[in-house]
mmCIF file of the N, C-alpha and C atoms, coordinates in Angstrom:
data_MODEL
# 
_entry.id   MODEL 
# 
loop_
_atom_site.group_PDB 
_atom_site.id 
_atom_site.type_symbol 
_atom_site.label_atom_id 
_atom_site.label_alt_id 
_atom_site.label_comp_id 
_atom_site.label_asym_id 
_atom_site.label_entity_id 
_atom_site.label_seq_id 
_atom_site.pdbx_PDB_ins_code 
_atom_site.Cartn_x 
_atom_site.Cartn_y 
_atom_site.Cartn_z 
_atom_site.occupancy 
_atom_site.B_iso_or_equiv 
_atom_site.pdbx_formal_charge 
_atom_site.auth_seq_id 
_atom_site.auth_comp_id 
_atom_site.auth_asym_id 
_atom_site.auth_atom_id 
_atom_site.pdbx_PDB_model_num 
ATOM 1   N N  . UNK A 1 1  ? 42.151 24.897 47.803 1.00 0.00 ? 1  UNK A N  1 
ATOM 2   C CA . UNK A 1 1  ? 42.993 24.225 48.735 1.00 0.00 ? 1  UNK A CA 1 
ATOM 3   C C  . UNK A 1 1  ? 44.668 23.969 47.691 1.00 0.00 ? 1  UNK A C  1 
ATOM 4   N N  . UNK A 1 2  ? 45.661 24.751 48.218 1.00 0.00 ? 2  UNK A N  1 
ATOM 5   C CA . UNK A 1 2  ? 46.259 25.033 47.758 1.00 0.00 ? 2  UNK A CA 1 
ATOM 6   C C  . UNK A 1 2  ? 47.876 24.115 47.769 1.00 0.00 ? 2  UNK A C  1 
ATOM 7   N N  . UNK A 1 3  ? 47.751 23.523 46.612 1.00 0.00 ? 3  UNK A N  1 
ATOM 8   C CA . UNK A 1 3  ? 49.583 22.793 46.985 1.00 0.00 ? 3  UNK A CA 1 
ATOM 9   C C  . UNK A 1 3  ? 48.259 21.581 45.695 1.00 0.00 ? 3  UNK A C  1 
ATOM 10  N N  . UNK A 1 4  ? 47.153 21.552 46.176 1.00 0.00 ? 4  UNK A N  1 
ATOM 11  C CA . UNK A 1 4  ? 46.687 20.242 45.613 1.00 0.00 ? 4  UNK A CA 1 
ATOM 12  C C  . UNK A 1 4  ? 46.186 20.275 43.535 1.00 0.00 ? 4  UNK A C  1 
ATOM 13  N N  . UNK A 1 5  ? 46.725 19.021 42.802 1.00 0.00 ? 5  UNK A N  1 
ATOM 14  C CA . UNK A 1 5  ? 46.764 19.473 41.894 1.00 0.00 ? 5  UNK A CA 1 
ATOM 15  C C  . UNK A 1 5  ? 45.264 19.236 41.114 1.00 0.00 ? 5  UNK A C  1 
ATOM 16  N N  . UNK A 1 6  ? 44.791 19.743 40.185 1.00 0.00 ? 6  UNK A N  1 
ATOM 17  C CA . UNK A 1 6  ? 43.252 19.114 39.995 1.00 0.00 ? 6  UNK A CA 1 
ATOM 18  C C  . UNK A 1 6  ? 43.982 18.217 38.243 1.00 0.00 ? 6  UNK A C  1 
ATOM 19  N N  . UNK A 1 7  ? 43.527 17.399 38.245 1.00 0.00 ? 7  UNK A N  1 
ATOM 20  C CA . UNK A 1 7  ? 43.140 15.999 37.501 1.00 0.00 ? 7  UNK A CA 1 
ATOM 21  C C  . UNK A 1 7  ? 42.175 15.441 36.515 1.00 0.00 ? 7  UNK A C  1 
ATOM 22  N N  . UNK A 1 8  ? 42.722 15.891 35.201 1.00 0.00 ? 8  UNK A N  1 
ATOM 23  C CA . UNK A 1 8  ? 41.176 15.542 34.410 1.00 0.00 ? 8  UNK A CA 1 
ATOM 24  C C  . UNK A 1 8  ? 41.460 13.630 33.494 1.00 0.00 ? 8  UNK A C  1 
ATOM 25  N N  . UNK A 1 9  ? 40.568 13.119 33.993 1.00 0.00 ? 9  UNK A N  1 
ATOM 26  C CA . UNK A 1 9  ? 40.807 11.746 33.259 1.00 0.00 ? 9  UNK A CA 1 
ATOM 27  C C  . UNK A 1 9  ? 41.144 11.434 31.957 1.00 0.00 ? 9  UNK A C  1 
ATOM 28  N N  . UNK A 1 10 ? 42.234 10.426 31.879 1.00 0.00 ? 10 UNK A N  1 
ATOM 29  C CA . UNK A 1 10 ? 42.695 10.529 30.289 1.00 0.00 ? 10 UNK A CA 1 
ATOM 30  C C  . UNK A 1 10 ? 41.945 10.646 28.935 1.00 0.00 ? 10 UNK A C  1 
ATOM 31  N N  . UNK A 1 11 ? 40.562 9.786  29.195 1.00 0.00 ? 11 UNK A N  1 
ATOM 32  C CA . UNK A 1 11 ? 39.639 9.209  29.334 1.00 0.00 ? 11 UNK A CA 1 
ATOM 33  C C  . UNK A 1 11 ? 38.898 10.510 28.377 1.00 0.00 ? 11 UNK A C  1 
ATOM 34  N N  . UNK A 1 12 ? 39.079 11.930 28.403 1.00 0.00 ? 12 UNK A N  1 
ATOM 35  C CA . UNK A 1 12 ? 38.100 12.819 28.658 1.00 0.00 ? 12 UNK A CA 1 
ATOM 36  C C  . UNK A 1 12 ? 38.951 13.724 26.985 1.00 0.00 ? 12 UNK A C  1 
ATOM 37  N N  . UNK A 1 13 ? 38.247 14.076 26.587 1.00 0.00 ? 13 UNK A N  1 
ATOM 38  C CA . UNK A 1 13 ? 38.450 14.726 25.030 1.00 0.00 ? 13 UNK A CA 1 
ATOM 39  C C  . UNK A 1 13 ? 38.253 16.345 26.028 1.00 0.00 ? 13 UNK A C  1 
ATOM 40  N N  . UNK A 1 14 ? 38.355 17.609 25.174 1.00 0.00 ? 14 UNK A N  1 
ATOM 41  C CA . UNK A 1 14 ? 38.704 18.914 24.829 1.00 0.00 ? 14 UNK A CA 1 
ATOM 42  C C  . UNK A 1 14 ? 37.298 19.528 25.568 1.00 0.00 ? 14 UNK A C  1 
ATOM 43  N N  . UNK A 1 15 ? 35.888 19.209 25.935 1.00 0.00 ? 15 UNK A N  1 
ATOM 44  C CA . UNK A 1 15 ? 35.405 19.446 26.346 1.00 0.00 ? 15 UNK A CA 1 
ATOM 45  C C  . UNK A 1 15 ? 34.127 18.822 26.493 1.00 0.00 ? 15 UNK A C  1 
ATOM 46  N N  . UNK A 1 16 ? 33.252 19.855 27.537 1.00 0.00 ? 16 UNK A N  1 
ATOM 47  C CA . UNK A 1 16 ? 32.647 18.389 28.499 1.00 0.00 ? 16 UNK A CA 1 
ATOM 48  C C  . UNK A 1 16 ? 33.037 17.072 29.276 1.00 0.00 ? 16 UNK A C  1 
ATOM 49  N N  . UNK A 1 17 ? 33.950 18.262 30.380 1.00 0.00 ? 17 UNK A N  1 
ATOM 50  C CA . UNK A 1 17 ? 34.593 17.042 31.356 1.00 0.00 ? 17 UNK A CA 1 
ATOM 51  C C  . UNK A 1 17 ? 34.707 18.218 32.627 1.00 0.00 ? 17 UNK A C  1 
ATOM 52  N N  . UNK A 1 18 ? 35.682 17.424 32.633 1.00 0.00 ? 18 UNK A N  1 
ATOM 53  C CA . UNK A 1 18 ? 35.736 17.733 34.749 1.00 0.00 ? 18 UNK A CA 1 
ATOM 54  C C  . UNK A 1 18 ? 36.969 17.443 34.828 1.00 0.00 ? 18 UNK A C  1 
ATOM 55  N N  . UNK A 1 19 ? 37.173 18.412 36.992 1.00 0.00 ? 19 UNK A N  1 
ATOM 56  C CA . UNK A 1 19 ? 38.703 17.774 37.003 1.00 0.00 ? 19 UNK A CA 1 
ATOM 57  C C  . UNK A 1 19 ? 38.464 17.542 38.727 1.00 0.00 ? 19 UNK A C  1 
ATOM 58  N N  . UNK A 1 20 ? 39.805 16.792 38.964 1.00 0.00 ? 20 UNK A N  1 
ATOM 59  C CA . UNK A 1 20 ? 39.269 16.438 40.261 1.00 0.00 ? 20 UNK A CA 1 
ATOM 60  C C  . UNK A 1 20 ? 40.388 16.919 41.279 1.00 0.00 ? 20 UNK A C  1 
ATOM 61  N N  . UNK A 1 21 ? 40.702 17.129 42.733 1.00 0.00 ? 21 UNK A N  1 
ATOM 62  C CA . UNK A 1 21 ? 41.320 16.749 43.052 1.00 0.00 ? 21 UNK A CA 1 
ATOM 63  C C  . UNK A 1 21 ? 40.870 17.133 44.900 1.00 0.00 ? 21 UNK A C  1 
ATOM 64  N N  . UNK A 1 22 ? 42.296 15.702 45.511 1.00 0.00 ? 22 UNK A N  1 
ATOM 65  C CA . UNK A 1 22 ? 41.861 15.678 46.311 1.00 0.00 ? 22 UNK A CA 1 
ATOM 66  C C  . UNK A 1 22 ? 42.934 15.867 47.841 1.00 0.00 ? 22 UNK A C  1 
ATOM 67  N N  . UNK A 1 23 ? 42.213 16.635 48.672 1.00 0.00 ? 23 UNK A N  1 
ATOM 68  C CA . UNK A 1 23 ? 43.195 17.521 50.081 1.00 0.00 ? 23 UNK A CA 1 
ATOM 69  C C  . UNK A 1 23 ? 42.196 17.654 51.500 1.00 0.00 ? 23 UNK A C  1 
ATOM 70  N N  . UNK A 1 24 ? 41.560 16.613 51.334 1.00 0.00 ? 24 UNK A N  1 
ATOM 71  C CA . UNK A 1 24 ? 40.617 16.205 52.816 1.00 0.00 ? 24 UNK A CA 1 
ATOM 72  C C  . UNK A 1 24 ? 39.299 16.326 52.586 1.00 0.00 ? 24 UNK A C  1 
ATOM 73  N N  . UNK A 1 25 ? 39.181 16.868 51.066 1.00 0.00 ? 25 UNK A N  1 
ATOM 74  C CA . UNK A 1 25 ? 37.856 16.836 50.754 1.00 0.00 ? 25 UNK A CA 1 
ATOM 75  C C  . UNK A 1 25 ? 38.576 16.891 49.488 1.00 0.00 ? 25 UNK A C  1 
ATOM 76  N N  . UNK A 1 26 ? 37.019 16.108 48.074 1.00 0.00 ? 26 UNK A N  1 
ATOM 77  C CA . UNK A 1 26 ? 37.415 16.251 46.654 1.00 0.00 ? 26 UNK A CA 1 
ATOM 78  C C  . UNK A 1 26 ? 36.397 17.084 46.363 1.00 0.00 ? 26 UNK A C  1 
ATOM 79  N N  . UNK A 1 27 ? 37.087 18.000 45.232 1.00 0.00 ? 27 UNK A N  1 
ATOM 80  C CA . UNK A 1 27 ? 36.049 18.873 45.208 1.00 0.00 ? 27 UNK A CA 1 
ATOM 81  C C  . UNK A 1 27 ? 35.846 18.589 42.694 1.00 0.00 ? 27 UNK A C  1 
ATOM 82  N N  . UNK A 1 28 ? 35.215 18.952 42.267 1.00 0.00 ? 28 UNK A N  1 
ATOM 83  C CA . UNK A 1 28 ? 35.422 18.730 41.269 1.00 0.00 ? 28 UNK A CA 1 
ATOM 84  C C  . UNK A 1 28 ? 34.965 19.720 40.669 1.00 0.00 ? 28 UNK A C  1 
ATOM 85  N N  . UNK A 1 29 ? 35.000 19.917 39.545 1.00 0.00 ? 29 UNK A N  1 
ATOM 86  C CA . UNK A 1 29 ? 34.967 21.315 38.570 1.00 0.00 ? 29 UNK A CA 1 
ATOM 87  C C  . UNK A 1 29 ? 34.463 20.681 37.246 1.00 0.00 ? 29 UNK A C  1 
ATOM 88  N N  . UNK A 1 30 ? 34.132 21.989 36.295 1.00 0.00 ? 30 UNK A N  1 
ATOM 89  C CA . UNK A 1 30 ? 34.002 21.683 35.108 1.00 0.00 ? 30 UNK A CA 1 
ATOM 90  C C  . UNK A 1 30 ? 34.719 22.999 34.408 1.00 0.00 ? 30 UNK A C  1 
ATOM 91  N N  . UNK A 1 31 ? 35.787 22.053 32.670 1.00 0.00 ? 31 UNK A N  1 
ATOM 92  C CA . UNK A 1 31 ? 36.278 22.727 32.823 1.00 0.00 ? 31 UNK A CA 1 
ATOM 93  C C  . UNK A 1 31 ? 36.823 23.708 31.671 1.00 0.00 ? 31 UNK A C  1 
ATOM 94  N N  . UNK A 1 32 ? 35.222 24.095 31.803 1.00 0.00 ? 32 UNK A N  1 
ATOM 95  C CA . UNK A 1 32 ? 35.144 24.956 30.180 1.00 0.00 ? 32 UNK A CA 1 
ATOM 96  C C  . UNK A 1 32 ? 34.695 26.290 31.083 1.00 0.00 ? 32 UNK A C  1 
ATOM 97  N N  . UNK A 1 33 ? 34.220 25.730 32.876 1.00 0.00 ? 33 UNK A N  1 
ATOM 98  C CA . UNK A 1 33 ? 34.201 27.460 33.831 1.00 0.00 ? 33 UNK A CA 1 
ATOM 99  C C  . UNK A 1 33 ? 35.103 26.946 34.966 1.00 0.00 ? 33 UNK A C  1 
ATOM 100 N N  . UNK A 1 34 ? 36.638 27.152 34.895 1.00 0.00 ? 34 UNK A N  1 
ATOM 101 C CA . UNK A 1 34 ? 37.834 26.469 36.132 1.00 0.00 ? 34 UNK A CA 1 
ATOM 102 C C  . UNK A 1 34 ? 36.927 27.399 36.809 1.00 0.00 ? 34 UNK A C  1 
ATOM 103 N N  . UNK A 1 35 ? 36.703 28.692 36.157 1.00 0.00 ? 35 UNK A N  1 
ATOM 104 C CA . UNK A 1 35 ? 36.359 30.059 37.512 1.00 0.00 ? 35 UNK A CA 1 
ATOM 105 C C  . UNK A 1 35 ? 34.866 29.513 38.454 1.00 0.00 ? 35 UNK A C  1 
ATOM 106 N N  . UNK A 1 36 ? 34.267 28.655 38.080 1.00 0.00 ? 36 UNK A N  1 
ATOM 107 C CA . UNK A 1 36 ? 32.199 29.597 38.303 1.00 0.00 ? 36 UNK A CA 1 
ATOM 108 C C  . UNK A 1 36 ? 32.320 28.348 39.476 1.00 0.00 ? 36 UNK A C  1 
ATOM 109 N N  . UNK A 1 37 ? 33.442 28.300 39.840 1.00 0.00 ? 37 UNK A N  1 
ATOM 110 C CA . UNK A 1 37 ? 33.105 27.361 41.320 1.00 0.00 ? 37 UNK A CA 1 
ATOM 111 C C  . UNK A 1 37 ? 33.178 25.749 41.216 1.00 0.00 ? 37 UNK A C  1 
ATOM 112 N N  . UNK A 1 38 ? 33.505 25.047 42.648 1.00 0.00 ? 38 UNK A N  1 
ATOM 113 C CA . UNK A 1 38 ? 33.486 23.389 42.624 1.00 0.00 ? 38 UNK A CA 1 
ATOM 114 C C  . UNK A 1 38 ? 32.241 23.229 43.659 1.00 0.00 ? 38 UNK A C  1 
ATOM 115 N N  . UNK A 1 39 ? 32.255 21.708 43.331 1.00 0.00 ? 39 UNK A N  1 
ATOM 116 C CA . UNK A 1 39 ? 30.955 20.853 43.989 1.00 0.00 ? 39 UNK A CA 1 
ATOM 117 C C  . UNK A 1 39 ? 32.215 20.323 44.910 1.00 0.00 ? 39 UNK A C  1 
ATOM 118 N N  . UNK A 1 40 ? 32.265 20.145 46.475 1.00 0.00 ? 40 UNK A N  1 
ATOM 119 C CA . UNK A 1 40 ? 32.870 19.455 47.204 1.00 0.00 ? 40 UNK A CA 1 
ATOM 120 C C  . UNK A 1 40 ? 32.195 18.597 47.922 1.00 0.00 ? 40 UNK A C  1 
ATOM 121 N N  . UNK A 1 41 ? 32.111 17.143 47.901 1.00 0.00 ? 41 UNK A N  1 
ATOM 122 C CA . UNK A 1 41 ? 32.705 16.097 48.971 1.00 0.00 ? 41 UNK A CA 1 
ATOM 123 C C  . UNK A 1 41 ? 33.170 15.440 49.669 1.00 0.00 ? 41 UNK A C  1 
ATOM 124 N N  . UNK A 1 42 ? 33.104 14.993 50.300 1.00 0.00 ? 42 UNK A N  1 
ATOM 125 C CA . UNK A 1 42 ? 33.640 14.611 51.327 1.00 0.00 ? 42 UNK A CA 1 
ATOM 126 C C  . UNK A 1 42 ? 34.210 12.991 50.284 1.00 0.00 ? 42 UNK A C  1 
ATOM 127 N N  . UNK A 1 43 ? 35.647 13.339 50.896 1.00 0.00 ? 43 UNK A N  1 
ATOM 128 C CA . UNK A 1 43 ? 36.654 11.973 50.084 1.00 0.00 ? 43 UNK A CA 1 
ATOM 129 C C  . UNK A 1 43 ? 36.343 10.084 50.173 1.00 0.00 ? 43 UNK A C  1 
ATOM 130 N N  . UNK A 1 44 ? 35.041 10.063 51.384 1.00 0.00 ? 44 UNK A N  1 
ATOM 131 C CA . UNK A 1 44 ? 34.725 8.940  51.414 1.00 0.00 ? 44 UNK A CA 1 
ATOM 132 C C  . UNK A 1 44 ? 32.802 9.065  50.163 1.00 0.00 ? 44 UNK A C  1 
ATOM 133 N N  . UNK A 1 45 ? 32.824 10.015 49.473 1.00 0.00 ? 45 UNK A N  1 
ATOM 134 C CA . UNK A 1 45 ? 30.919 10.714 49.410 1.00 0.00 ? 45 UNK A CA 1 
ATOM 135 C C  . UNK A 1 45 ? 31.847 10.166 47.642 1.00 0.00 ? 45 UNK A C  1 
ATOM 136 N N  . UNK A 1 46 ? 33.201 11.064 47.258 1.00 0.00 ? 46 UNK A N  1 
ATOM 137 C CA . UNK A 1 46 ? 33.896 10.785 46.050 1.00 0.00 ? 46 UNK A CA 1 
ATOM 138 C C  . UNK A 1 46 ? 34.337 8.827  45.975 1.00 0.00 ? 46 UNK A C  1 
ATOM 139 N N  . UNK A 1 47 ? 34.731 8.366  46.743 1.00 0.00 ? 47 UNK A N  1 
ATOM 140 C CA . UNK A 1 47 ? 35.721 6.704  46.500 1.00 0.00 ? 47 UNK A CA 1 
ATOM 141 C C  . UNK A 1 47 ? 33.757 5.839  46.335 1.00 0.00 ? 47 UNK A C  1 
ATOM 142 N N  . UNK A 1 48 ? 32.630 6.318  46.575 1.00 0.00 ? 48 UNK A N  1 
ATOM 143 C CA . UNK A 1 48 ? 32.166 5.739  46.842 1.00 0.00 ? 48 UNK A CA 1 
ATOM 144 C C  . UNK A 1 48 ? 30.859 5.519  45.147 1.00 0.00 ? 48 UNK A C  1 
ATOM 145 N N  . UNK A 1 49 ? 31.334 7.358  44.902 1.00 0.00 ? 49 UNK A N  1 
ATOM 146 C CA . UNK A 1 49 ? 30.833 7.252  43.522 1.00 0.00 ? 49 UNK A CA 1 
ATOM 147 C C  . UNK A 1 49 ? 31.089 6.719  42.359 1.00 0.00 ? 49 UNK A C  1 
ATOM 148 N N  . UNK A 1 50 ? 32.862 6.781  42.113 1.00 0.00 ? 50 UNK A N  1 
ATOM 149 C CA . UNK A 1 50 ? 33.402 6.052  41.287 1.00 0.00 ? 50 UNK A CA 1 
ATOM 150 C C  . UNK A 1 50 ? 33.048 4.889  41.720 1.00 0.00 ? 50 UNK A C  1 
ATOM 151 N N  . UNK A 1 51 ? 33.031 4.233  42.804 1.00 0.00 ? 51 UNK A N  1 
ATOM 152 C CA . UNK A 1 51 ? 32.687 2.560  42.691 1.00 0.00 ? 51 UNK A CA 1 
ATOM 153 C C  . UNK A 1 51 ? 31.823 1.671  42.322 1.00 0.00 ? 51 UNK A C  1 
ATOM 154 N N  . UNK A 1 52 ? 30.428 3.071  41.941 1.00 0.00 ? 52 UNK A N  1 
ATOM 155 C CA . UNK A 1 52 ? 29.883 2.765  42.128 1.00 0.00 ? 52 UNK A CA 1 
ATOM 156 C C  . UNK A 1 52 ? 29.025 2.943  40.268 1.00 0.00 ? 52 UNK A C  1 
ATOM 157 N N  . UNK A 1 53 ? 29.918 4.294  39.489 1.00 0.00 ? 53 UNK A N  1 
ATOM 158 C CA . UNK A 1 53 ? 30.752 4.027  38.446 1.00 0.00 ? 53 UNK A CA 1 
ATOM 159 C C  . UNK A 1 53 ? 30.987 2.663  37.932 1.00 0.00 ? 53 UNK A C  1 
ATOM 160 N N  . UNK A 1 54 ? 32.164 2.217  38.470 1.00 0.00 ? 54 UNK A N  1 
ATOM 161 C CA . UNK A 1 54 ? 33.562 1.283  38.729 1.00 0.00 ? 54 UNK A CA 1 
ATOM 162 C C  . UNK A 1 54 ? 32.422 0.036  38.030 1.00 0.00 ? 54 UNK A C  1 
ATOM 163 N N  . UNK A 1 55 ? 31.689 -0.850 38.708 1.00 0.00 ? 55 UNK A N  1 
ATOM 164 C CA . UNK A 1 55 ? 30.551 -1.966 38.371 1.00 0.00 ? 55 UNK A CA 1 
ATOM 165 C C  . UNK A 1 55 ? 29.165 -1.092 38.287 1.00 0.00 ? 55 UNK A C  1 
ATOM 166 N N  . UNK A 1 56 ? 29.435 -0.409 37.208 1.00 0.00 ? 56 UNK A N  1 
ATOM 167 C CA . UNK A 1 56 ? 28.348 0.400  36.641 1.00 0.00 ? 56 UNK A CA 1 
ATOM 168 C C  . UNK A 1 56 ? 26.900 0.119  37.563 1.00 0.00 ? 56 UNK A C  1 
ATOM 169 N N  . UNK A 1 57 ? 26.614 0.772  38.277 1.00 0.00 ? 57 UNK A N  1 
ATOM 170 C CA . UNK A 1 57 ? 25.586 0.608  39.232 1.00 0.00 ? 57 UNK A CA 1 
ATOM 171 C C  . UNK A 1 57 ? 25.766 2.289  39.749 1.00 0.00 ? 57 UNK A C  1 
ATOM 172 N N  . UNK A 1 58 ? 24.667 2.799  40.748 1.00 0.00 ? 58 UNK A N  1 
ATOM 173 C CA . UNK A 1 58 ? 24.673 4.104  40.673 1.00 0.00 ? 58 UNK A CA 1 
ATOM 174 C C  . UNK A 1 58 ? 25.039 3.960  42.396 1.00 0.00 ? 58 UNK A C  1 
ATOM 175 N N  . UNK A 1 59 ? 26.179 4.901  43.747 1.00 0.00 ? 59 UNK A N  1 
ATOM 176 C CA . UNK A 1 59 ? 25.817 4.167  44.928 1.00 0.00 ? 59 UNK A CA 1 
ATOM 177 C C  . UNK A 1 59 ? 24.817 4.559  45.796 1.00 0.00 ? 59 UNK A C  1 
ATOM 178 N N  . UNK A 1 60 ? 24.661 4.203  46.466 1.00 0.00 ? 60 UNK A N  1 
ATOM 179 C CA . UNK A 1 60 ? 23.926 3.954  47.615 1.00 0.00 ? 60 UNK A CA 1 
ATOM 180 C C  . UNK A 1 60 ? 24.072 4.900  48.114 1.00 0.00 ? 60 UNK A C  1 
ATOM 181 N N  . UNK A 1 61 ? 23.486 5.223  49.126 1.00 0.00 ? 61 UNK A N  1 
ATOM 182 C CA . UNK A 1 61 ? 22.768 6.579  49.943 1.00 0.00 ? 61 UNK A CA 1 
ATOM 183 C C  . UNK A 1 61 ? 24.622 7.545  50.082 1.00 0.00 ? 61 UNK A C  1 
ATOM 184 N N  . UNK A 1 62 ? 24.444 8.837  50.942 1.00 0.00 ? 62 UNK A N  1 
ATOM 185 C CA . UNK A 1 62 ? 26.351 9.562  50.930 1.00 0.00 ? 62 UNK A CA 1 
ATOM 186 C C  . UNK A 1 62 ? 26.100 8.793  52.682 1.00 0.00 ? 62 UNK A C  1 
ATOM 187 N N  . UNK A 1 63 ? 27.268 7.752  53.184 1.00 0.00 ? 63 UNK A N  1 
ATOM 188 C CA . UNK A 1 63 ? 26.616 8.133  54.662 1.00 0.00 ? 63 UNK A CA 1 
ATOM 189 C C  . UNK A 1 63 ? 27.551 9.913  55.218 1.00 0.00 ? 63 UNK A C  1 
ATOM 190 N N  . UNK A 1 64 ? 28.649 9.637  54.358 1.00 0.00 ? 64 UNK A N  1 
ATOM 191 C CA . UNK A 1 64 ? 29.091 11.298 55.736 1.00 0.00 ? 64 UNK A CA 1 
ATOM 192 C C  . UNK A 1 64 ? 28.494 12.505 55.867 1.00 0.00 ? 64 UNK A C  1 
ATOM 193 N N  . UNK A 1 65 ? 26.951 12.199 55.597 1.00 0.00 ? 65 UNK A N  1 
ATOM 194 C CA . UNK A 1 65 ? 26.308 13.552 55.758 1.00 0.00 ? 65 UNK A CA 1 
ATOM 195 C C  . UNK A 1 65 ? 26.037 15.353 54.521 1.00 0.00 ? 65 UNK A C  1 
ATOM 196 N N  . UNK A 1 66 ? 26.376 16.029 54.444 1.00 0.00 ? 66 UNK A N  1 
ATOM 197 C CA . UNK A 1 66 ? 25.192 16.669 54.230 1.00 0.00 ? 66 UNK A CA 1 
ATOM 198 C C  . UNK A 1 66 ? 27.309 17.213 53.759 1.00 0.00 ? 66 UNK A C  1 
ATOM 199 N N  . UNK A 1 67 ? 26.431 17.627 52.032 1.00 0.00 ? 67 UNK A N  1 
ATOM 200 C CA . UNK A 1 67 ? 27.577 18.114 51.645 1.00 0.00 ? 67 UNK A CA 1 
ATOM 201 C C  . UNK A 1 67 ? 28.880 19.746 51.892 1.00 0.00 ? 67 UNK A C  1 
ATOM 202 N N  . UNK A 1 68 ? 29.060 19.606 52.078 1.00 0.00 ? 68 UNK A N  1 
ATOM 203 C CA . UNK A 1 68 ? 30.806 21.252 52.560 1.00 0.00 ? 68 UNK A CA 1 
ATOM 204 C C  . UNK A 1 68 ? 30.317 22.228 51.409 1.00 0.00 ? 68 UNK A C  1 
ATOM 205 N N  . UNK A 1 69 ? 30.118 23.119 51.845 1.00 0.00 ? 69 UNK A N  1 
ATOM 206 C CA . UNK A 1 69 ? 30.314 24.248 50.856 1.00 0.00 ? 69 UNK A CA 1 
ATOM 207 C C  . UNK A 1 69 ? 31.628 24.225 50.095 1.00 0.00 ? 69 UNK A C  1 
ATOM 208 N N  . UNK A 1 70 ? 31.722 24.884 49.034 1.00 0.00 ? 70 UNK A N  1 
ATOM 209 C CA . UNK A 1 70 ? 32.695 24.332 48.371 1.00 0.00 ? 70 UNK A CA 1 
ATOM 210 C C  . UNK A 1 70 ? 33.584 27.348 49.139 1.00 0.00 ? 70 UNK A C  1 
# 
């Protein structure tokens, strides 16, 4: 996804962090191993996960089908 910037939470320290970028799909990667690959999910699934975290409960089953390969 050229042009999409990776973002890390301002709550994250220097270790044990993930970064996210959104451009069509949402991609997540480990900051300790940025070249180690990414997890790609639909933006709808990512938003459902975030809503569940903010509500302090796990999200329901994904509604968008299978996860797209990176």
